[in-house]
C-alpha positions in Angstrom: 13.8 12.0 -7.9 12.1 12.8 -4.7 11.4 10.4 -1.8 7.8 9.9 -2.8 8.9 8.5 -6.2 11.3 6.1 -4.6 8.6 5.1 -2.1 6.2 4.5 -4.9 8.7 2.4 -6.9 9.5 0.2 -3.9 5.8 -0.2 -3.1 5.0 -1.2 -6.7 7.9 -3.6 -6.7 6.8 -5.2 -3.5 3.3 -5.6 -4.8 4.5 -7.2 -8.0 6.6 -9.7 -5.9 3.7 -10.4 -3.6 1.4 -11.0 -6.5 4.0 -13.4 -8.0 4.7 -11.3 -11.0 8.4 -11.4 -10.2 10.7 -14.1 -9.1 12.7 -13.6 -6.0 15.9 -13.0 -8.0 14.2 -10.4 -10.2 12.7 -8.7 -7.1 16.1 -8.6 -5.3 17.9 -7.2 -8.4 15.4 -4.4 -9.0 15.2 -3.6 -5.2 19.0 -3.4 -5.1 19.0 -1.0 -8.1 16.4 1.3 -6.4 18.2 1.3 -3.1 21.4 2.1 -4.8 19.7 5.1 -6.5 18.4 6.2 -3.1 21.9 6.0 -1.6 23.3 8.0 -4.4 20.7 10.8 -4.2 20.3 11.1 -0.5 23.6 9.9 1.0 26.0 10.8 -1.7 27.1 7.2 -2.1 27.8 6.1 -5.6 26.4 2.7 -6.5 28.9 -0.1 -6.9 31.7 2.1 -5.4 33.0 -0.9 -3.6 35.6 -0.9 -0.9 38.2 1.9 -0.8 41.6 1.1 -2.3 44.1 -0.4 0.1 46.1 2.8 -0.1 43.1 4.8 1.0 42.4 2.4 3.9 46.1 2.8 5.0 45.8 6.6 4.9 42.6 6.5 7.0 44.3 4.1 9.5 47.3 6.4 9.9 45.0 9.4 10.4 43.0 7.5 13.1 46.3 6.4 14.8 47.4 10.1 14.8 44.2 11.2 16.3 44.4 8.5 19.0 48.0 9.5 19.8 47.1 13.2 20.3 43.7 12.6 21.9 45.1 12.1 25.4 47.7 14.9 25.3 46.9 18.4 26.5 47.1 21.2 24.1 49.1 24.2 25.4 51.4 22.3 27.7 55.1 23.1 27.4 
């Protein structure tokens, strides 16, 4: 889908809520679905991917600590 389709979908949804065709809960559920689709298409984020596994977080943390350790050292010394 292109960005104009998503824009149209959000506009229609907002109008339906404003005209009281949808309850707040229905509006939020449908809006979340549309925004998840936008994330998936434009940002490469899969809907309901959730938090990374603890092992993935630990790997990222180790990587960031390694970068921090080497950040202040000069390359080529020695």
